C-alpha positions as CSV (number, residue, x, y, z in Angstrom):
1,X,-13.5,26.1,-89.4
2,X,-12.5,22.4,-88.9
3,X,-9.6,22.6,-86.5
4,X,-8.9,19.0,-86.5
5,X,-8.7,19.4,-90.3
6,X,-6.2,22.2,-89.9
7,X,-3.9,19.9,-87.4
8,X,-3.9,17.1,-90.1
9,X,-3.1,19.3,-92.9
10,X,-0.3,20.9,-91.2
11,X,1.2,17.6,-90.2
12,X,0.7,16.3,-93.7
13,X,2.6,19.4,-95.1
14,X,5.3,19.3,-92.4
15,X,5.7,16.2,-90.3
16,X,8.4,17.9,-88.2
17,X,6.1,20.7,-87.2
18,X,6.1,21.8,-83.5
19,X,3.1,22.5,-81.2
20,X,4.4,26.1,-80.9
21,X,4.4,26.3,-84.8
22,X,0.9,24.8,-84.8
23,X,-0.3,27.3,-82.5
24,X,1.0,30.1,-84.6
25,X,-0.6,28.6,-88.0
26,X,-4.0,28.2,-86.2
27,X,-3.8,31.6,-84.3
28,X,-4.8,29.8,-81.1
29,X,-2.9,29.3,-77.7
30,X,-0.3,26.5,-77.2
31,X,-2.7,25.0,-74.6
32,X,-5.4,24.8,-77.2
33,X,-3.2,23.1,-79.6
34,X,-2.1,20.5,-77.0
35,X,-5.7,19.8,-76.3
36,X,-6.5,19.4,-80.1
37,X,-3.7,17.1,-80.6
38,X,-4.8,14.9,-77.7
39,X,-8.2,14.9,-79.5
40,X,-6.9,14.0,-82.9
41,X,-4.9,11.1,-81.3
42,X,-7.9,9.8,-79.5
43,X,-10.0,9.9,-82.5
44,X,-7.4,7.8,-84.5
45,X,-6.5,10.6,-86.8
46,X,-3.0,11.1,-85.5
47,X,-0.4,9.0,-83.7
48,X,2.9,9.8,-82.3
49,X,5.9,8.9,-84.4
50,X,7.6,6.1,-82.6
51,X,10.9,6.8,-84.4
52,X,10.9,10.6,-84.0
53,X,10.3,11.8,-80.7
54,X,7.9,14.9,-80.6
55,X,6.6,14.1,-84.2
56,X,3.2,12.9,-85.2
57,X,2.1,11.0,-88.3
58,X,-1.3,10.9,-90.0
59,X,-3.1,7.6,-89.8
60,X,-5.4,5.9,-92.2
61,X,-8.4,7.4,-90.5
62,X,-7.0,10.8,-90.7
63,X,-6.2,10.4,-94.4
64,X,-9.9,9.4,-94.9
65,X,-10.9,12.4,-92.7
66,X,-9.1,14.8,-95.2
67,X,-10.5,13.4,-98.3
68,X,-13.7,15.8,-98.5
69,X,-11.2,18.7,-98.0
70,X,-9.2,17.9,-101.2
71,X,-9.0,21.1,-103.4
72,X,-10.4,20.2,-106.7
73,X,-9.1,23.3,-108.8
74,X,-9.2,27.1,-109.1
75,X,-11.1,29.8,-111.0
76,X,-9.2,32.9,-111.8
77,X,-11.3,35.9,-112.6
78,X,-9.6,38.1,-115.6
79,X,-12.6,39.4,-117.6
80,X,-12.4,43.0,-116.6
81,X,-10.8,46.0,-118.2
82,X,-8.9,47.6,-115.2
83,X,-9.6,51.3,-115.9
84,X,-7.5,52.6,-113.1
85,X,-4.4,51.2,-114.8
86,X,-4.7,53.0,-118.2
87,X,-2.8,53.3,-120.3
88,X,-1.1,50.1,-119.5
89,X,-4.5,48.2,-119.7
90,X,-5.2,49.5,-123.2
91,X,-2.5,47.2,-124.5
92,X,-2.6,44.5,-121.8
93,X,-5.0,43.1,-119.2
94,X,-4.3,44.1,-115.7
95,X,-3.5,40.5,-114.6
96,X,-0.7,40.0,-117.4
97,X,1.2,43.1,-116.1
98,X,4.5,42.2,-114.6
99,X,5.7,42.9,-111.0
100,X,9.4,42.3,-110.6
101,X,9.5,40.8,-114.0
102,X,6.8,38.2,-113.4
103,X,3.3,38.4,-114.5
104,X,0.6,38.3,-111.7
105,X,-1.5,35.7,-113.0
106,X,1.5,33.5,-113.8
107,X,2.7,33.9,-110.2
108,X,-0.5,32.6,-108.9
109,X,-0.7,29.8,-111.4
110,X,2.9,28.7,-110.2
111,X,1.8,28.9,-106.7
112,X,-1.2,26.7,-107.3
113,X,0.9,24.2,-109.0
114,X,3.3,24.1,-106.0
115,X,0.3,23.2,-103.7
116,X,-0.7,20.4,-106.2
117,X,-3.6,22.3,-107.7
118,X,-3.6,22.0,-111.8
119,X,-7.3,22.3,-112.7
120,X,-7.4,25.9,-113.5
121,X,-9.9,27.9,-115.5
122,X,-9.4,31.4,-116.2
123,X,-12.7,33.4,-117.0
124,X,-11.7,36.1,-119.5
125,X,-13.4,38.9,-121.5
126,X,-11.3,42.0,-122.3
127,X,-8.4,41.2,-124.5
128,X,-9.2,37.5,-124.2
129,X,-6.8,36.6,-126.8
130,X,-3.8,37.7,-124.7
131,X,-4.6,34.8,-122.3
132,X,-4.3,32.0,-124.8
133,X,-0.8,31.4,-124.4
134,X,-1.4,30.2,-120.9
135,X,-3.2,27.0,-122.2
136,X,0.0,25.9,-123.7
137,X,2.3,27.1,-121.0
138,X,0.5,25.8,-117.9
139,X,-2.4,23.7,-119.3
140,X,-5.1,26.0,-118.1
141,X,-8.6,26.4,-119.7
142,X,-10.1,29.6,-120.8
143,X,-13.9,30.5,-120.3
144,X,-15.2,33.4,-122.2
145,X,-17.7,35.8,-120.3
146,X,-19.6,37.7,-123.1
147,X,-21.1,40.1,-120.7
148,X,-17.8,41.3,-119.4
149,X,-18.0,44.9,-120.8
150,X,-21.6,45.6,-119.3
151,X,-21.8,43.8,-116.2
152,X,-19.7,43.2,-113.0
153,X,-18.1,40.1,-111.1
154,X,-21.5,38.7,-110.1
155,X,-21.9,37.8,-113.8
156,X,-18.4,36.6,-114.1
157,X,-18.8,34.0,-111.2
158,X,-22.4,33.1,-112.5
159,X,-20.8,32.2,-115.8
160,X,-18.4,29.9,-114.0
161,X,-20.9,28.4,-111.6
162,X,-20.7,25.1,-113.1
163,X,-17.1,24.9,-112.2
164,X,-18.1,25.4,-108.5
165,X,-21.0,22.8,-108.1
166,X,-19.9,19.9,-105.9
167,X,-16.3,21.0,-106.0
168,X,-13.7,22.5,-103.6
169,X,-12.4,25.5,-105.6
170,X,-10.2,28.6,-105.0
171,X,-11.7,31.9,-106.5
172,X,-8.9,34.3,-107.4
173,X,-8.4,37.5,-109.1
174,X,-5.8,37.7,-111.7
175,X,-4.4,41.0,-110.7
176,X,-3.5,39.8,-107.0
177,X,0.1,39.3,-106.3
178,X,0.9,37.2,-103.1
179,X,4.2,37.4,-101.5
180,X,4.1,33.8,-99.8
181,X,2.3,30.9,-101.4
182,X,-1.0,30.6,-99.3
183,X,-2.5,27.7,-101.3
184,X,-2.7,24.2,-100.0
185,X,-3.8,20.7,-101.3
186,X,-6.6,20.8,-98.8
187,X,-8.8,23.4,-97.1
188,X,-11.1,22.8,-94.3
189,X,-13.8,25.3,-94.9
190,X,-14.8,28.0,-97.2
191,X,-12.9,31.3,-96.4
192,X,-12.2,34.7,-97.6
193,X,-8.6,36.2,-97.2
194,X,-8.5,39.2,-94.9
195,X,-6.1,42.0,-94.3
196,X,-6.1,44.5,-91.4
197,X,-6.1,48.3,-91.5
198,X,-5.1,50.7,-88.9
199,X,-7.3,53.7,-89.3
200,X,-10.1,54.4,-91.7
201,X,-10.9,52.4,-94.9
202,X,-13.5,52.2,-97.7
203,X,-12.9,48.6,-98.2
204,X,-15.5,45.7,-97.6
205,X,-15.1,45.2,-93.9
206,X,-16.0,41.9,-91.8
207,X,-16.8,41.0,-88.3
208,X,-16.2,37.3,-87.2
209,X,-16.6,35.4,-84.0
210,X,-14.1,33.5,-82.0
211,X,-14.2,30.4,-84.2
212,X,-13.6,32.6,-87.2
213,X,-16.9,32.5,-88.7
214,X,-17.7,35.7,-90.6
215,X,-21.0,37.2,-89.0
216,X,-21.2,40.6,-90.6
217,X,-19.9,42.6,-93.8
218,X,-20.0,46.3,-94.2
219,X,-18.5,48.7,-96.7
220,X,-16.1,50.9,-94.8
221,X,-14.7,50.7,-91.3
222,X,-11.9,51.7,-88.8
223,X,-9.1,49.5,-87.4
224,X,-10.7,46.4,-88.7
225,X,-10.2,43.5,-91.0
226,X,-11.4,43.6,-94.6
227,X,-11.8,41.3,-97.6
228,X,-8.8,41.3,-99.6
229,X,-7.3,38.8,-102.0
230,X,-8.0,35.0,-102.6
231,X,-11.3,33.2,-101.6
232,X,-11.9,29.5,-101.3
233,X,-15.3,28.0,-102.0
234,X,-16.0,24.5,-100.4
235,X,-18.5,22.3,-102.3
236,X,-20.9,22.9,-99.4
237,X,-20.7,26.6,-99.5
238,X,-21.2,26.8,-103.3
239,X,-24.1,24.4,-102.9
240,X,-25.9,27.1,-100.7
241,X,-24.4,30.2,-102.4
242,X,-25.1,29.5,-106.1
243,X,-28.8,29.4,-105.9
244,X,-28.9,32.9,-104.5
245,X,-26.3,33.9,-107.1
246,X,-28.7,32.7,-109.8
247,X,-31.5,34.6,-108.3
248,X,-29.5,37.8,-108.2
249,X,-28.3,37.4,-111.9
250,X,-32.0,37.0,-113.0
251,X,-33.2,40.1,-111.1
252,X,-32.9,43.4,-113.2
253,X,-30.8,46.1,-111.5
254,X,-28.1,43.8,-110.1
255,X,-25.9,44.1,-113.4
256,X,-23.2,46.0,-111.5
257,X,-23.1,44.0,-108.5
258,X,-19.9,42.3,-107.4
259,X,-20.3,38.4,-106.4
260,X,-19.5,39.7,-102.8
261,X,-22.8,41.7,-102.9
262,X,-24.6,38.5,-102.8
263,X,-22.5,36.9,-100.2
264,X,-22.8,40.2,-98.0
265,X,-26.6,40.0,-98.1
266,X,-26.4,36.3,-97.1
267,X,-24.4,37.1,-94.2
268,X,-26.4,40.2,-93.2
269,X,-29.6,38.4,-93.7
270,X,-30.8,40.9,-96.3
271,X,-31.2,38.6,-99.3
272,X,-35.0,38.6,-99.5
273,X,-35.0,42.6,-98.8
274,X,-32.6,43.2,-101.7
275,X,-34.6,41.0,-104.2
276,X,-37.8,42.5,-103.1
277,X,-36.3,46.0,-103.6
278,X,-35.3,45.3,-107.1
279,X,-38.7,43.9,-108.0
280,X,-42.1,45.9,-107.8
281,X,-43.8,42.8,-105.9
282,X,-42.6,39.6,-104.3
283,X,-44.8,37.7,-106.7
284,X,-42.6,39.3,-109.5
285,X,-39.5,37.4,-108.3
286,X,-37.9,34.9,-110.6
287,X,-38.5,31.2,-109.9
288,X,-35.0,31.0,-108.6
289,X,-35.5,33.7,-106.0
290,X,-38.8,32.1,-104.7
291,X,-36.7,28.8,-104.1
292,X,-34.4,30.6,-101.6
293,X,-35.2,29.3,-98.1
294,X,-33.8,30.4,-94.6
295,X,-32.1,26.9,-94.3
296,X,-30.3,27.6,-97.6
297,X,-28.9,31.1,-96.5
298,X,-28.0,29.6,-92.9
299,X,-25.8,27.1,-94.5
300,X,-23.6,29.5,-96.8
301,X,-21.0,29.9,-94.2
302,X,-17.6,31.5,-94.8
303,X,-14.5,32.0,-92.3
304,X,-12.0,34.6,-91.9
305,X,-8.5,33.7,-93.2
306,X,-6.5,36.5,-91.7
307,X,-3.3,37.2,-93.3
308,X,-0.2,39.2,-92.2
309,X,0.7,42.6,-93.5
310,X,2.6,42.8,-96.8
311,X,1.3,39.3,-97.8
312,X,-1.5,40.2,-100.4
313,X,-1.4,43.0,-102.8
314,X,-4.1,44.2,-105.0
315,X,-2.7,47.4,-106.6
316,X,-5.4,50.0,-107.0
317,X,-3.7,52.1,-109.7
318,X,-0.5,52.6,-111.5
319,X,0.9,55.0,-108.7
320,X,0.8,52.1,-106.5
321,X,2.4,49.8,-108.6
322,X,5.2,52.2,-109.4
323,X,5.9,52.5,-105.5
324,X,6.0,48.6,-105.2
325,X,8.1,48.0,-108.4
326,X,10.4,51.0,-109.1
327,X,10.7,49.7,-112.8
328,X,7.2,51.2,-113.6
329,X,8.8,54.6,-112.7
330,X,11.1,54.7,-115.6
331,X,10.3,51.8,-118.0
332,X,6.6,50.6,-118.1
333,X,6.8,48.9,-121.7
334,X,3.8,51.0,-122.5
335,X,3.8,52.6,-126.1
336,X,1.6,55.6,-124.8
337,X,3.7,56.3,-121.6
338,X,6.9,56.1,-123.5
339,X,5.5,58.4,-126.1
340,X,4.6,61.0,-123.5
341,X,7.9,60.8,-121.7
342,X,9.5,61.4,-125.2
343,X,7.4,64.3,-126.0
344,X,7.8,66.1,-122.8
345,X,11.5,65.1,-122.4
346,X,10.9,63.6,-118.9
347,X,11.2,60.3,-117.2
348,X,8.0,58.2,-117.0
349,X,8.0,58.8,-113.4
350,X,7.3,62.4,-114.0
351,X,3.7,61.3,-115.6
352,X,1.4,61.7,-112.5
353,X,-2.3,61.4,-111.7
354,X,-3.1,59.1,-114.7
355,X,-6.8,58.4,-115.0
356,X,-9.0,56.9,-117.7
357,X,-11.4,59.0,-119.5
358,X,-14.6,57.9,-121.0
359,X,-13.8,55.9,-124.2
360,X,-15.3,57.3,-127.3
361,X,-16.8,55.2,-130.1
362,X,-13.5,55.3,-132.1
363,X,-10.7,56.2,-129.7
364,X,-9.4,55.5,-126.0
365,X,-8.0,58.6,-123.9
366,X,-6.4,59.2,-120.6
367,X,-5.8,62.3,-118.6
368,X,-2.2,62.9,-117.0
369,X,-0.2,65.5,-115.3
370,X,3.2,66.9,-116.0
371,X,4.6,69.7,-113.8
372,X,1.1,70.5,-112.6
373,X,-0.2,71.0,-116.1
374,X,-2.9,68.6,-117.4
375,X,-2.8,66.9,-120.9
376,X,-5.1,64.3,-122.7
377,X,-3.4,61.4,-124.7
378,X,-5.6,60.0,-127.4
379,X,-4.9,56.3,-128.4
380,X,-6.8,55.2,-131.5
381,X,-9.3,52.1,-131.0
382,X,-9.2,48.7,-132.7
383,X,-9.7,48.8,-136.4
384,X,-9.6,52.6,-136.8
385,X,-6.5,52.4,-139.1
386,X,-9.0,51.0,-141.7
387,X,-11.5,53.8,-141.1
388,X,-9.5,56.9,-140.5
389,X,-6.6,58.4,-142.4
390,X,-4.5,60.0,-139.8
391,X,-2.4,62.1,-142.3
392,X,-5.5,63.7,-143.4
393,X,-6.6,64.6,-140.0
394,X,-3.2,66.2,-139.3
395,X,-3.5,68.2,-142.2
396,X,-7.0,69.4,-141.1
397,X,-5.6,70.4,-137.7
398,X,-2.9,72.5,-139.6
399,X,-5.6,74.0,-142.0
400,X,-7.7,75.1,-138.9
401,X,-4.8,76.2,-136.8
402,X,-5.2,79.9,-137.7
403,X,-8.9,80.1,-136.5
404,X,-7.9,79.3,-132.9
405,X,-11.1,77.0,-132.6
406,X,-9.4,73.6,-132.1
407,X,-7.9,72.1,-129.0
408,X,-4.3,73.1,-128.3
409,X,-2.3,70.2,-129.9
410,X,1.1,69.4,-128.3
411,X,1.8,66.3,-130.4
412,X,0.2,64.5,-133.4
413,X,1.4,61.4,-135.2
414,X,-0.1,61.4,-138.6
415,X,1.0,57.6,-139.0
416,X,-0.8,56.1,-136.0
417,X,-3.2,58.8,-134.9
418,X,-1.6,59.3,-131.3
419,X,-2.3,62.7,-130.1
420,X,-1.6,64.8,-127.0
421,X,-3.6,67.9,-126.3
422,X,-3.9,70.3,-123.5
423,X,-6.6,69.7,-121.0
424,X,-8.8,72.7,-120.2
425,X,-9.4,72.8,-116.5
426,X,-13.0,73.5,-115.6
427,X,-14.4,73.1,-119.1
428,X,-17.4,71.0,-120.2
429,X,-18.9,69.6,-123.2
430,X,-21.9,71.2,-124.7
431,X,-25.2,70.1,-123.6
432,X,-27.6,69.2,-126.7
433,X,-30.6,69.9,-124.3
434,X,-29.5,73.5,-123.7
435,X,-30.3,75.9,-126.5
436,X,-27.9,78.5,-125.0
437,X,-25.1,76.0,-125.5
438,X,-26.3,74.9,-128.9
439,X,-26.4,78.7,-130.0
440,X,-22.6,79.0,-129.1
441,X,-21.9,75.7,-131.1
442,X,-24.0,76.9,-134.2
443,X,-22.3,80.3,-134.2
444,X,-18.9,78.7,-134.1
445,X,-19.8,76.2,-137.0
446,X,-21.1,79.0,-138.9
447,X,-17.9,81.3,-138.6
448,X,-15.8,78.0,-139.4
449,X,-17.9,77.4,-142.6
450,X,-17.6,81.1,-143.5
451,X,-13.9,81.0,-143.4
452,X,-14.0,78.7,-146.3
453,X,-11.0,76.7,-145.4
454,X,-9.6,74.1,-148.1
455,X,-7.7,70.8,-147.7
456,X,-6.8,68.2,-150.6
457,X,-9.0,65.5,-149.3
458,X,-12.8,65.2,-149.4
459,X,-15.3,63.6,-147.2
460,X,-17.4,61.7,-149.8
461,X,-20.3,60.2,-147.8
462,X,-21.5,57.8,-150.6
463,X,-17.9,56.4,-150.8
464,X,-18.0,55.9,-147.1
465,X,-21.3,54.2,-147.2
466,X,-19.9,51.7,-149.8
467,X,-16.7,51.2,-147.7
468,X,-18.5,50.2,-144.7
469,X,-20.9,48.1,-146.5
470,X,-17.8,46.2,-148.0
471,X,-16.4,45.8,-144.4
472,X,-19.6,44.6,-142.9
473,X,-20.2,41.9,-145.8
474,X,-16.3,40.8,-145.5
475,X,-17.0,39.8,-141.9
476,X,-20.3,38.1,-142.5
477,X,-22.5,40.9,-140.9
478,X,-26.2,40.5,-141.1
479,X,-27.7,43.5,-142.4
480,X,-31.1,45.0,-142.0
481,X,-34.0,43.1,-143.4
482,X,-35.1,45.9,-145.8
483,X,-31.5,47.1,-146.4
484,X,-32.0,47.0,-150.3
485,X,-35.1,49.1,-150.2
486,X,-33.4,51.7,-147.9
487,X,-30.2,51.6,-150.0
488,X,-32.2,52.6,-153.1
489,X,-33.7,55.5,-151.1
490,X,-30.2,56.5,-150.2
491,X,-29.0,56.4,-153.8
492,X,-32.1,58.6,-154.7
493,X,-31.1,61.4,-152.4
494,X,-27.4,61.1,-153.4
495,X,-28.3,61.7,-156.8
496,X,-30.4,64.7,-156.0
497,X,-27.7,66.3,-154.0
498,X,-25.0,65.6,-156.6
499,X,-27.3,67.3,-159.2
500,X,-27.2,70.6,-157.2
501,X,-23.4,71.0,-157.6
502,X,-23.3,72.8,-154.2
503,X,-20.1,74.4,-152.9
504,X,-17.8,72.2,-150.9
505,X,-15.5,73.6,-148.1
506,X,-13.8,71.9,-145.1
507,X,-16.4,70.5,-142.7
508,X,-16.2,68.9,-139.3
509,X,-18.5,65.9,-140.1
510,X,-18.3,64.7,-136.4
511,X,-20.2,67.8,-134.9
512,X,-21.6,66.0,-132.1
513,X,-22.4,68.2,-128.9
514,X,-19.7,66.4,-127.1
515,X,-17.2,67.6,-129.4
516,X,-17.9,71.2,-128.5
517,X,-15.8,72.3,-125.6
518,X,-17.0,75.3,-123.4
519,X,-14.2,76.8,-121.4
520,X,-14.6,78.6,-118.1
521,X,-14.3,82.0,-119.6
522,X,-17.1,81.3,-122.3
523,X,-14.8,80.6,-125.1
524,X,-15.7,77.4,-127.1
525,X,-13.5,75.0,-129.1
526,X,-14.4,72.2,-131.4
527,X,-12.3,69.1,-131.0
528,X,-11.8,65.6,-132.7
529,X,-11.4,66.4,-136.5
530,X,-10.7,62.7,-137.5
531,X,-13.5,62.6,-139.9
532,X,-13.3,66.2,-141.3
533,X,-12.7,66.8,-145.1
534,X,-14.1,69.0,-148.0
535,X,-18.0,68.6,-148.2
536,X,-21.2,70.5,-148.2
537,X,-21.0,72.4,-144.9
538,X,-24.6,71.7,-144.1
539,X,-23.7,68.1,-143.4
540,X,-22.4,69.5,-140.0
541,X,-25.9,70.6,-139.1
542,X,-27.3,67.2,-140.1
543,X,-24.6,65.5,-138.1
544,X,-25.1,67.5,-135.2
545,X,-28.9,66.7,-135.2
546,X,-28.8,63.0,-135.4
547,X,-26.0,62.8,-132.9
548,X,-28.1,64.6,-130.4
549,X,-31.1,62.4,-131.2
550,X,-33.1,65.5,-132.1
551,X,-36.7,65.2,-133.3
552,X,-38.3,67.3,-136.2
553,X,-39.2,70.4,-133.7
554,X,-35.6,70.2,-132.2
555,X,-34.0,70.2,-135.8
556,X,-36.1,73.2,-136.6
557,X,-34.7,75.2,-133.6
558,X,-31.3,74.0,-134.6
559,X,-31.5,75.3,-138.1
560,X,-32.7,78.7,-136.9
561,X,-29.7,79.0,-134.7
562,X,-27.4,78.3,-137.6
563,X,-28.9,80.3,-140.4
564,X,-30.4,83.0,-138.0
565,X,-33.3,82.8,-140.3
566,X,-35.8,80.5,-141.8
567,X,-33.9,78.0,-144.1
568,X,-34.8,77.8,-147.8
569,X,-36.5,74.7,-149.0
570,X,-33.3,73.6,-150.8
571,X,-31.2,74.1,-147.6
572,X,-33.9,72.0,-145.7
573,X,-33.9,69.3,-148.1
574,X,-30.1,69.2,-148.1
575,X,-30.1,68.8,-144.3
576,X,-32.8,66.2,-144.4
577,X,-30.7,64.2,-147.0
578,X,-27.5,64.3,-145.1
579,X,-29.5,63.2,-141.9
580,X,-30.7,60.3,-143.6
581,X,-27.5,59.5,-145.2
582,X,-25.7,60.1,-142.1
583,X,-28.0,57.7,-140.1
584,X,-27.4,55.1,-142.9
585,X,-23.6,55.5,-142.7
586,X,-23.3,55.4,-139.0
587,X,-25.7,52.2,-138.7
588,X,-23.3,50.4,-141.0
589,X,-20.4,51.6,-139.1
590,X,-21.8,50.4,-135.8
591,X,-22.7,46.9,-137.5
592,X,-19.1,46.8,-138.5
593,X,-17.7,47.7,-135.2
594,X,-19.8,45.0,-133.6
595,X,-17.9,42.4,-135.6
596,X,-14.8,43.8,-133.7
597,X,-16.3,43.1,-130.4
598,X,-17.6,46.8,-129.6
599,X,-21.2,47.2,-129.0
600,X,-23.1,50.4,-129.0
601,X,-26.6,49.2,-128.0
602,X,-29.5,51.0,-129.5
603,X,-27.4,53.4,-131.3
604,X,-27.5,51.3,-134.4
605,X,-31.3,51.1,-134.6
606,X,-31.6,54.8,-133.9
607,X,-29.2,55.7,-136.6
608,X,-31.0,53.4,-139.1
609,X,-34.2,55.0,-138.2
610,X,-33.0,58.5,-139.1
611,X,-32.1,57.1,-142.5
612,X,-35.6,55.9,-143.1
613,X,-37.6,58.8,-141.3
614,X,-35.8,61.4,-143.2
615,X,-36.0,60.0,-146.4
616,X,-39.6,60.1,-145.8
617,X,-39.6,63.8,-145.1
618,X,-37.1,64.6,-148.0
619,X,-39.3,62.6,-150.3
620,X,-42.5,64.3,-149.1
621,X,-41.2,67.8,-149.5
622,X,-39.0,67.3,-152.8
623,X,-42.3,68.2,-154.9
624,X,-42.6,71.6,-153.3
625,X,-39.2,72.5,-154.6
């Protein structure tokens, strides 16, 4: 790092700074500072202040010397979800959470402004609309990363790379909290902020030489410095880093890389090794990768910016935030935590070990402890109020309660769909590839159907198809090219089903293998009844098959497990029909959900294919009836 530049910067910021203070600021001896000061004076960068003994002034040559170090702006990364902060981040991006009454991202913006840095771009993704107010409040710019939900920070920085080229830029995380303002109008080299640990750590640790140049990066270490907090990209560093970043972005298999993965490989001399490992042969590398030279790699230099203890905070989870800011122990301003506290008659501080569960296609859930007992809280996902009637769901749970086959419900709100249920320690979901598991599932479904439960509402699959079709069209969704033909085929099957006048009983509808819970003692539960209603019970066999992505042979096995005999031709045709109609319905559902910003990959295509394939089977076998 340029020590002349650091001397000049300190004198610019604090003209009355003493040599002892300079030594502390540069982390060098008093003798070294005295020597550096003499060299700066000799080079015409500084001169003694004639009116103030012991002080120095920056000369015109010093001002010119500092121009290349002027900070041009800052990029704040704020695209991620922050899964370790659920349920807070279900409602609010992590960077917008308050610490001591001040939002973390706003604290950093104010600190940047204090240093004279006003050109600030926030890269957003998850809940991007929440950041919009910052444009008016602080005149920031927003940059959207469309890949935020499927890729890591390598992609986020890649999306902002044009802001780095030829510029001196801070690269910050929205969820950092900095005790003291560590930003400046001038920065003398690229650096990464470091914190020190006494003992073992799994953080990204670094080695650096006497001049502060980072020479090695490794994950994990003991009694060492680790990468933690703000980063500064000089224009020169970016010129040599960005080509490598672009090569990694274009290399399959790096989607979950952090941007630091690229830097670590540069420092450790393993860039070409990594790129080769993710490609079959060197000749298959992208043109960007082939352009990487040793000279390019050698000039991507970054320095250690060692920070004192208690300066930088990057809270790992809600428990850490609670310790730091006691307000979160009793009042988080989070709807879900407030509800849990109310239901269990405890303070929010009694809600422990909160962790995110895998989000479903409709809902978000988190696991928590109270008094050493585990529970799950379900939060309805965006747009579900249009799709699911929660009062009807509550009635279904009441109707099925006597059978003892559902999860144990602690709380259910029929207005908004919030649900708290017991967590079964050691349980697992059924495996659709295990016929032993599916035998248990089908036996439970059969006994449930034979109970003949009744509710006041029905599940009308044709009505739902029209409903989702309307939603899709209202949002300008582009439907399938042969949609009209397939729709007519669905109408044909629906007319045939209606002609049968088959009996209707309470059916689960969402009989995915993931909704069958197998307990450690071998008992089985059927959970998540939000789509349940009166319908032909054979729809549950059909739905189970398409959710499991079963082929015809697997479907035959599933029917045998349910009926414990060969199905009749009518039963087979009914199941074929509901598989086709179900595939058609859920493909429309997925198209609509995509308009809300939720993508489900190939699921849409698979469901639409079931609609077409099983219409074909239905049509081929109908003449045999």
